[in-house]
FINU-761696 format. One record per residue (C-alpha): x negated, y, z negated; residue in three letters. Coordinates in steps of 0.5 Angstrom, whole numbers, always signed. Each point is the difference from the previous one (the first is absolute). Example, Ala and Ser with C-alpha at 12.3 -4.5 7.8 and 13.67 -1.06 7.14 Angstrom:
residues 2
R      X      Y      Z    r
R    -25     -9    -16  ala
R     -2     +7     +2  ser
***
This chain:
residues 176
R      X      Y      Z    r
R     +0     +0     +0  his
R     -2     +7     +1  phe
R     +2     +7     -3  ile
R     -3     +7     +0  glu
R     -3     +3     -6  ala
R     -3     +7     +1  gly
R     -1     +0     +7  gly
R     -3     -7     +0  val
R     +3     -6     +3  arg
R     -1     -5     -6  leu
R     +1     -8     +0  his
R     +3     -4     -5  tyr
R     +2     -7     -2  leu
R     +6     -2     -2  asp
R     +0     -7     -4  tyr
R     +7     +1     -2  gly
R     +7     -1     -2  thr
R     +5     +6     +0  thr
R     +4     -1     -5  ala
R     -6     +0     -6  leu
R     -3     +5     -4  thr
R     -6     +3     +5  pro
R     -7     -1     -1  met
R     -5     +5     +4  leu
R     -7     -3     +0  cys
R     -6     +5     +1  leu
R     -7     -2     +2  his
R     -7     +1     -2  gly
R     -4     +5     +5  gly
R     -4     -6     +4  ala
R     +6     -4     +1  val
R     +7     +0     +4  asn
R     +7     -2     -2  ala
R     -2     -8     +1  his
R     -3     +1     -6  trp
R     +7     -2     -4  phe
R     +0     -6     +5  asp
R     -2     -5     -5  phe
R     +5     +3     -6  val
R     +5     +3     +3  ala
R     +4     -7     +1  gly
R     +0     -1     -8  gly
R     +4     +6     -1  phe
R     +6     -1     +6  thr
R     +4     -4     -4  asp
R     +1     +6     -4  arg
R     -2     +6     +4  tyr
R     +1     +3     +7  his
R     -8     +1     +1  val
R     -3     +5     +5  arg
R     -8     +1     +1  ala
R     -2     +6     +3  leu
R     -6     +2     +4  asp
R     -2     +6     -2  gln
R     -2     +5     +5  arg
R     -7     -2     +3  gly
R     +1     -7     -2  his
R     +2     -6     +3  gly
R     +5     +1     +6  asp
R     +1     +7     -3  ser
R     -2     +6     +5  ala
R     -6     +5     -2  trp
R     +2     +7     -1  ala
R     -2     +5     +6  glu
R     -2     +5     -7  gln
R     -3     -5     -4  pro
R     +3     +1     -7  asp
R     -2     -6     -4  tyr
R     +1     +3     -7  ser
R     +4     -4     -5  tyr
R     +5     +6     +0  glu
R     +1     -1     +7  arg
R     +1     -8     -1  tyr
R     +5     +2     -6  ala
R     +4     +5     +5  ala
R     +1     -6     +5  asp
R     +2     -4     -5  val
R     +5     +4     -2  thr
R     +3     +2     +6  glu
R     +0     -8     +2  ile
R     +4     -1     -7  val
R     +5     +5     +2  glu
R     +0     -2     +8  lys
R     +2     -8     -3  leu
R     +4     +3     -6  asp
R     -4     -4     -5  leu
R     +3     +1     -6  arg
R     -1     -4     -7  asp
R     -6     -3     +3  phe
R     -7     -4     -2  val
R     -6     +2     +3  met
R     -6     -3     +0  val
R     -7     +2     +1  gly
R     -7     -2     +0  his
R     -6     +5     +0  ser
R     +1     +6     +4  met
R     +8     -2     +1  gly
R     +0     +0     -7  gly
R     -3     +6     -1  leu
R     +6     +2     +5  val
R     +5     -3     -4  ser
R     -1     +3     -6  leu
R     +1     +7     +3  met
R     +6     -2     +3  ile
R     +3     -3     -7  ala
R     -3     +6     -3  arg
R     +4     +4     +5  asp
R     +6     -4     +2  his
R     +2     -2     -7  ala
R     +7     +0     +1  asp
R     -1     -5     +6  val
R     -5     -4     -2  val
R     +2     -6     -5  glu
R     -7     -3     -1  arg
R     -7     +0     +2  val
R     -5     -6     +0  val
R     -7     +3     +2  val
R     -7     -5     +1  ala
R     -7     +2     +0  asp
R     +1     +8     -1  val
R     -6     +2     -4  pro
R     +1     +4     -6  ala
R     -4     +6     +2  tyr
R     +5     +2     +5  phe
R     +5     +2     -4  ser
R     -1     +7     +1  val
R     +4     -2     +6  leu
R     +5     -2     -3  ile
R     +0     +4     -6  asn
R     +8     +3     -1  pro
R     -3     +7     +0  phe
R     -3     +1     +7  ala
R     -5     -4     +5  ser
R     -5     +5     +1  pro
R     -5     -1     +6  lys
R     -7     +2     -3  ser
R     -3     -1     -7  met
R     +0     +8     +1  ala
R     +7     +0     +0  ser
R     +1     -4     -5  leu
R     -4     +4     -4  ala
R     +4     +6     +1  glu
R     +7     -5     +0  his
R     -2     -2     -7  ser
R     -1     +7     -3  arg
R     +6     +3     +4  arg
R     +5     -7     -3  asn
R     -4     -2     -6  tyr
R     -3     +6     -4  leu
R     +5     +5     +2  asp
R     +7     -4     -1  lys
R     +3     +0     -7  ser
R     +1     -6     -3  lys
R     +7     -1     +2  thr
R     -1     +0     +7  gln
R     -6     -5     -1  leu
R     +4     -4     -4  glu
R     +6     +0     +6  asp
R     -6     -2     +5  asp
R     -2     -6     -4  leu
R     +7     -3     -1  arg
R     +1     +1     +8  arg
R     -6     -4     +1  gly
R     +1     -5     -6  ala
R     +7     -1     +4  glu
R     -4     -1     +6  thr
R     -5     -5     -3  met
R     +6     -4     -4  asp
R     +2     -2     +7  arg
R     -7     -3     +3  val
R     -4     -5     -1  ala
R     -8     +0     +2  ile
R     -3     -7     +2  val
R     -7     +1     +0  gly
R     -4     +6     +0  gly
R     -8     +3     +2  gly
***
């Protein structure tokens, strides 16, 4: 199957039965949607499993204007979630796909029911923190000053509660 997101034609595999709870699988950086061929069958009795070839991977197209940031991957997935009308679904992500899954869960808690990630290095948590997604260490320093030091205790508690609500629905397997 093919679907367009972010101006790029993306490919996804569909392993499932439409009446079941949706599951969207996101692969890591050096692989493609077929990464899930070995495990999808173990879920198809309970889930409608789909696996996406993210931009520049597998049978998906490359972007004419190269943009392979985590933010762009997450924007693609957000658009796909909307186009496929996924609600109360499970995200499964490996490595890079795990980071993208966590970003989606953070930003779209209203539609993501559960998240399972494997092999997501803990030091990348800056990408998924509930406050922002800085692109460099310099912006991280400015971000920290602005979002932690300059906030009131109530604002920080609200931010931490939002992050905790996201993490309450996450299972992390492995990690670097």
